[in-house]
C-alpha positions in Angstrom: -81.0 -28.4 36.7 -84.6 -28.4 35.7 -86.9 -30.9 37.4 -89.5 -32.8 35.4 -93.2 -32.7 36.5 -94.4 -35.8 38.3 -96.9 -36.5 35.5 -94.2 -36.5 32.9 -92.0 -38.8 35.0 -95.0 -41.1 35.4 -95.5 -41.2 31.6 -91.8 -41.9 31.0 -91.9 -44.7 33.5 -94.9 -46.3 31.6 -93.2 -45.9 28.2 -89.7 -47.0 29.2 -89.7 -49.2 32.4 -86.4 -49.9 34.2 -83.1 -48.1 34.0 -82.4 -44.6 35.1 -84.4 -41.5 34.1 -81.5 -40.3 31.9 -81.3 -43.6 30.1 -85.0 -43.6 29.5 -85.0 -40.1 28.2 -82.0 -40.9 25.9 -83.9 -43.8 24.4 -87.0 -41.7 23.9 -85.0 -39.0 22.2 -83.1 -41.5 20.0 -86.4 -43.1 19.0 -87.9 -39.7 18.0 -84.7 -38.9 16.0 -84.9 -42.2 14.2 -88.6 -41.6 13.4 -87.8 -38.2 12.0 -84.9 -39.6 10.0 -87.1 -42.2 8.5 -89.6 -39.6 7.5 -87.0 -37.4 5.8 -85.4 -40.4 4.1 -88.8 -41.4 2.8 -89.3 -38.0 1.2 -85.9 -38.2 -0.5 -86.7 -41.7 -1.8 -90.1 -40.7 -3.1 -88.8 -37.7 -4.9 -85.8 -39.6 -6.3 -88.3 -42.2 -7.7 -90.7 -39.5 -9.0 -88.0 -37.7 -11.0 -85.6 -40.6 -11.6 -82.9 -38.2 -10.4 -81.0 -37.4 -7.3 -81.6 -34.0 -5.7 -78.3 -32.8 -7.0 -79.1 -33.9 -10.6 -82.6 -32.3 -10.2 -81.0 -29.0 -9.2 -78.2 -29.2 -11.8 -80.6 -30.1 -14.6 -82.8 -27.1 -13.7 -85.9 -29.2 -13.6 -87.9 -26.5 -11.9 -87.1 -24.1 -14.8 -87.8 -26.9 -17.4 -91.2 -27.4 -15.8 -92.0 -23.7 -16.1 -91.6 -23.0 -12.4 -94.8 -25.0 -11.8 -96.0 -25.1 -8.2 -95.5 -28.8 -8.0 -91.8 -28.7 -9.2 -91.0 -25.8 -6.9 -92.8 -27.4 -4.0 -90.9 -30.6 -4.6 -87.6 -28.8 -4.8 -88.1 -27.1 -1.4 -89.5 -30.3 0.2 -86.6 -32.3 -1.1 -84.0 -29.7 0.1 -85.7 -29.6 3.5 -85.7 -33.4 3.7 -82.0 -33.7 2.9 -81.1 -31.0 5.4 -83.2 -32.8 7.9 -81.3 -36.1 7.2 -78.0 -34.4 7.8 -79.2 -32.6 10.9 -80.7 -35.7 12.4 -77.6 -37.8 11.7 -75.5 -35.2 13.4 -77.9 -35.2 16.4 -77.8 -39.0 16.6 -74.0 -39.0 16.5 -73.9 -36.4 19.3 -76.3 -38.5 21.3 -74.3 -41.7 20.8 -71.2 -39.8 21.7 -72.6 -38.7 25.0 -73.1 -42.2 26.4 -73.2 -41.2 30.0 -70.4 -38.7 29.9 -72.5 -36.2 32.0 
């Protein structure tokens, strides 16, 4: 088992008073995962609004090709794909975190 530095424990205590160190760390991790999930979902929402299509429709309709492989369209494609992968990954991580609930 790895021990946290005293300065890190002190900061955690200030951020999350009360409870055990494990509970505090779990809340901090959950909050960070939720923050990242919100960011990825925002990218999905913005690009869905921009193109008035879902990512799957964007891909299926070959929008990048239709726009002459413009930098903007290709960049949006990769940003969108990354965001959707991020949403799935973060949701899996949140499910794993919630499934742990003190089983250690």
